[in-house]
N, C-alpha and C positions, 0 to 999 in steps of 0.2 A: 385412595378411596375418598379424598376430600372433594373430588369433582363429581359431576352428575352425569357422566357418560353412561350410556345404556350398556348394561352388562349382559352377556349371553346367559341363558338359563343353565342351571346346574345340570350336569349330564355325565356321560361316559368319559369325556376328556378329563374332568375333574377326578373321577374315581380312579382311572388308570394313572393319572399323574400323581395322585396322593399315594397310590400303591407303590409307585417307583421311588417315592421319598423314603418309604419304610424299607424297601429293598436296599437303598443306599445305607440307611441306618444299620441294617442287619448284616451287611457284608462285613463290616468291621466288628459289630457288636457280637454276633453269633460266633465269629471266629475267635474273639476274645473269651467268650463264655465257655466254649468247648475246649479250647487248646492253650489258652494263656497260662493257666496253672501248670499244665504239663510242660510248657516251655520253660517256665521258671524253675520247676523242680527237677525235670529230667534233662534239660539242656544246659541251663545256667547253674544247676546244682544247688539252688537256694532252698533252705529249710522250709517245709510246707507250712509250719506254724508261723513263720515270719511272713510268708506270702499271705496267709489269712489275715494277719495283723495289718498288713499294708492295705488290703482291700477294705477293711473296716475303717482305718484312718482316712482313706480317700472318701468314704461315704460321709464321714463327719464333716470333711471339707465341703462336700457337695451340699450339705445343709445350707451353707452360705452362698456357694456359687450358683446353685439352682435357683434359689430365691432371688438372688441379685439379678440373674438373667431374666427371670420372670418379670421383675419390676422394670428392668431395662426395656424388655419387649412391650410391656403395657404402656410405658411412658413415652416410647419413641413414636413420633408423629407418623401417620400413614403417608406413604408416597403414592404416586399415581398407580403403582403396581401392587399396592397393598401395604398392610402394616407388619405382617409377620414374614411373608415369603421372601422379601429381600435378604433376610438373614441366610437363606439357603445359598445364595451366591457369595455372601461375605465369608461364610465359614466352611464351605465345602473343601477348599484347598487345605486350610490348616488341619481339619479333622482327618483328612486322608494322609497327610504327612505324619501327623502324630501317631496314627495307627501303625504305619510302616516302621516308625522308629522303635516301637516296643519290642519288635521281634529280631533285633540285630544280634548276631553271634560273635562279633569281633572281640567281645569282652569275656568270652568263655574261659580264657586262661588268665584273666586279671584277678586281683585279690578279691576275696569275698566282699569286702567293704565297698569296693568300686562297683561290683555287680549289683549289690543291694541298693546303692545310691542311684545307679542307672535305672533300676527297676522302679523305684519310687518316683523319680523325676519324670520319666517318660510316661508312666501310667497316669500320674496326676495331670500331666500336660494333655493327654488324650481324654481321659474320662471326666475330669473336673473342670476343664476349661474348654477345649475344642468341641467335644461331643455335646457338652451342655449348651454351647453357643448356637448349635444348629438344631438340637433335638427339642429344646423348649419352644422356640418359635414354630418349628414344624408341627409339633403336637397341638399347639394353640390354634393353628390354621383351621383345624376341623370345625371349630365352633363358629368361625366367621365365613366359611364357604357356603353355608346354608343354615337357615333357621328351622328347617323341617326335621323332625325326629327321625323319619325314615331315611332321609338323605344322610344324616349323621351316622345312623346305624350302618348304612351302606358303605360310608367311608371307613368305618371301623372294620367292616367285613373285608373290604379291599386291602386295608392295611394288614389285617391278619393273613390274608392270602399272600400278600407281598412278602411276608416273612418266610413263606414256604420255599421260595426260590433260593434264598441264601441257605436255608436248611438243607436243601438238596445239594447245592454246590459245596457247602462247607461240611455238613454233617455226613453226607453220603459219599461224596467223591474224595474229599481231602484226606480221610484216614488212610487211604491207600498210598498217599504220598508222604504223610507225616510220620508213619511208623515203618520200621523195617524189621525183618526177622533174622536173628542170628542162626548160626549153624545148629545150635542145640534147641532151636524152636522158640527161644525167648524173644518177646517183643520189646523193642526199645524205640525211643523217639529219633526221628531222622533229622538231626540238627540243621543240616544245610538247606533243607526245604522250607523252613519257617520264614526266613526273610523273603524268599522268592514268592511264596504264596501270599504273604502279607502285602507285597507290592501289587499283585494282581487284585486283591480285595480292595485296596485303597483306590486304585484307578477306577474300578467298577463302581465304587461308592460315589465318587465325585461325579461321574457321568450320570448316575441316577438322580442325584440332587439337582443337577442342572436341568434335566428333563422335567422333574417335578416343578421347578420354578416356572418353566414356560407353559406348562399344561394346566396349572391350577389357578383359580380365580377367587379372590375374596369378595364377598357380597354383603355381609352383615356389618353395618357401621357400629363402631364402638363410641359410646357417648363420651363427651369431654370429662364428665365427672369421674369416670374410671381412670383417667390419666392424672387427675389432680388430688385424689384422695391420699391421705398420709399413710406411711407404712405402719404406724402405730394402730390406726383405725383398721387397716387391712388385717394385721395380725390378730386383733381383737375379734374381728368377724370370722376369721378362719378357725380360731380356737373354739368358737361357739357353733361351728358348722358340723352338725352330727353326721351329715352325709359325707363330708370330706374326711372326717376322722375314721368313719367306717370303711370308706374306700381306701384310705391310706393303710389300714390294717390288712385289708384284702390284698392290696398290691405287695406289701412287705412279705406276707406269708405265701401268696401265690407265686411271686417271682422267686422267693427263697426256695420253695420246693422245686420249682421248674429248673432253676439254675443249678441247684445242688444235684438234682438228678442228672443233668447234662454233664456236670463236672465229674462226679463220682463214677458215672458210667464209663468214662475213659479208663478208670482204674479197675472197675469190676470186670470189664471184658478183657482188658490187657493182662490183669494179674489173677483175678478170681477164676474166670472161665478160660483164660489163656487163649482167647480167640477173638481178635478184633473184627472179624467178619460179622459177629453178632452186633457190634456197634453200628456198622454200616447198614445191616438189615433193619435194625430197629429204627434208626434215623429215617430210612427210606419208607418203611411201613407206617411209621408214625405220621407221615405227611399225608398219606392217602385219605384217612378219615376227615381231615380238615378240608381237603379238596372236595370230597363228597358232600360235606355239610355246608360248604360255603353258600350254595344257592338257597339253603334253608335258613340261614342265619337271621336275615331280616324278617321273613314271615314268622319264624318261631319267636323272635323277640317281640314282634307286634302282637302275637297271640297270647304268649305266656308272661312276657316281661323279662327284662335283662336280669334283674335281681333274682327272679325265680329260676331262670336257667343257670345262674351262677351257683345257687344252692344245690341244684341237682349235680352240677359238675364237681363241686367240692366233696359231696358225699361219695360219688362214684370213685373219685381219685383216692380218698382216704381208705375206702374199703379195699381197693386193689392193692395198695401198698401195705396195709396191715396184713392182708392175706399172704403176700410175698414174704413178709417178715416171719409169719407163723410157719409157713411151709419150709423156709430155708432150703430152697431147691438148689441142686447142683446141675440141673438140666437147663442149659442156656436158652433153649428154645421156649421152654415153659416160662422162664423169666421174661423173655421178650413178649410173648403173647399176652401175659397178664398185664404187663406194662402198657401195652397198646390198648387193651380193652379198658383198663382203668382210666386212661387219658382220653378216651373218646369224648366224654363230657367236657373236659377241659379244651379239647380241640375246638368245640363249638364256643365255649366261653372265651377263648382267646380271640375268636373272630369278632366278638362284640364288646370286648372289655374296654376298648378306647372310647366307645360311645358313653360309657359311664361318666367319663370326665366332662363331656358336654352337658350331661344331665346335672352334674354337681355345679357347673358354672351357671346354668339356668336357675338352679335352686338358690344359689347365692344371690343372683340378681333379683329374684322374686322377693327374697327376705330383706335385702339391703338397698335395692334400687341402684346398685352399682355393678357394672360388668367388668370383671378382671380375669380375662381369659388366660393371659400369660402367667399371672401370679398363681392362680389355682392349678394350672397345668404344671407349674414348677414344683408345687407342693406334692402333686401326684408323682411327678418324675422323681423327686427325691425319695418318696416312699418306695418306688420301684427300685431305685438304686440301692436303698437301704436293704431291701429284700435280697438283691443280688449280692450285696456285701455280706449279709448274714450267711448266705449260702456259701460264698467263697471263704469267709472266715471259718465257718463251721467245717467246711471241707478241708481247709488247710490245717486248722487246729486239731481236728479229729484224726487226720492222717498222721500228724506228728504224735498225738496221744497214743495211738495204737502201735506206734513204732515203725511206720512206713519208712523204708530206706530209699532215699532219692537216687535215681540213676542206677539202681541195682541191675546187674546183668546175670544174677543167679536166682532171681525170683524172690518173693516175699515169704515170710514164715506163715504157718497155718493160722496162728492167732491174728496176724495182720489181715489175712484173707477173710477170716470171719468178721473182723472189725469192719472191713470195707463193705461187706454185705449188709451189716447192721446199719451203717450210715446211709447206704443207698436205698433202704426200704423203710426203716422205722421213722427217721426224721421227716421225710416227705409226707408220710401218713399223718403225723401229728400236725404239720403245717397246713395240710389240706383240711383237716378237721377244724382248725382255727378259722380258716377262710369261711367255711360253712356257718360256723357259730357267729362270726362277725356280720355276715349278710343277714342272718335271721334276727339277731338281737340289737345290732347297732345301725347298720345302713338302712335308712328309712325310705329310699326312693323306689317304691314299688311301681308296678305298671300304672296303677291308678294315680299315684302322686305325680309321676312324670307327665302324664296327660294333663293333669290340672295345672302344672307349672307352665307347660307349653301354651295352653289356652290363656293363661293369665298374661304371659308376655306378649302374645299376639294382641290381646285386648288393649294393653297399654300402648302398643304401637299403632292401634287403629286398624289392624289387619282383619279383625272379625267384629 
C-alpha cells in the first residue's frame, strides 16, 4: 500500500473473498465450539470442570496474545499486497496444523496427567497463538478494504453468511459421524472419527484463507502516526473509549450466550431428549433465517442503525430463552422451534456485528486523530474470546456441579438432566438481557453518530 498503483474499485470479488476468510476461520472454530468439549469429556474422559478451567485460563493468556498481535499488525509496515492480508499466508498452515492436533486419540489410554497436559498445550497452541495470528489481521482488513459504511456493512454481512457454510458442514452433517448409538439406544461419542474430521476441517480452512488472500484488496491507507504511537497512549485511549467498552461487553455476553447454547445443546439433545436428530434439525433450521435475512441486512442497518437492530435482537433472544426456562418442556420439537424463533433477531445481528468494529475504529480516529485498526480489533477479538471462555467455563463447571458423569454409557440421573436444561435456557436468557442493556446504556454509536463520524473523517481527508 506504500505505492500509488491504481486499485480496482471495491466489489463482489472483495465480498466473496472476505466471506471465504471467515469460512476458513469457522471450519476450525465452529468445530471446536460444538464438539471440542464433547471430545475432552466423552473421548479423553477429562473432568468437565477442568475443561472449563482450561478454557478460562486460555482466555486470560489471550488478553496478552491478542493485544500483542494487534500491535504487531498495526506496527508492521505495509507490503505491496497490503498491511494485514499477508498474515493470511503466513499463518494459514500453522492454524490448520494446530487445529488437527487437538483431536488426537492416541493418548486415550495414557495417564490422566498426560491427557490434561496434552489438552492444555494443543488448545493454547491453536487458540492463543495460531488462531490469533490469523484472525486479528483478517478482522482488521475490513476497515481498510473500503472507507464507505455500506461497503463495510456488506463485508460484515458476507462474513456472517460465510459462517453459515461451516455451520451446515459441522453442525448439520458431522453429528451423524461423531455420535454412535449403542444397542440399548444410548448415544455416545464416536472417538475414531474426531481426528479424521479434524483433518478435513483443517485442509478446508487453509484453502479458504489462501483464496481470501488472492481475492481481497486493501485500499485505505493507515497514517504513520498510527504506527508510532506508544502502547501506553493506546491503552489510555482505549480505556476512555465508551464505544469500545460497550462493544466489548456486548461481545462477551453475545458470544457467551451463543457458544454456551451450542455447547450445551450437545448434551441436552444427547442426554435430556435422548435424540441427537434434534441437534441436526435445529442446526439446519437455524441457518435458514440468516440466509433469508442476508439480503436485508445492509438496507435494514442503513434504515434503522446497527445499534438499534442489536437491541431488538437482544430482547427477542432473552424473551425466547426465559420462556423456555419457564415452560421446562420435554417436547424436543417445541424446544427447537422456540430456539429458532428467539434467535431470528440474532441471526440478523450476527450478519452486521462485524461492522460494529469498523464503527468503533472510526470513532477512535475521530476522537484521537490516530487510526489503530489492528489494536482495536484485537481488543474486540479478546472480548469475543472471553465470551467464548465464559461460555465454555460455565458449561464445564456447571456440568461438573450438577454431577455430570463423563463417558457414561448408562445415561445421566434425573437431577443431572434437569440441571442441563436449566443451563441451556436460563443462562443464555440472562446474557442476552445484558447485551440489550449494554447497547442501550453504554454503547453510544447510534445511526446518527456513525453518520457524523463518517462525514468527519471524509472531511479531514478532503473527500467532501
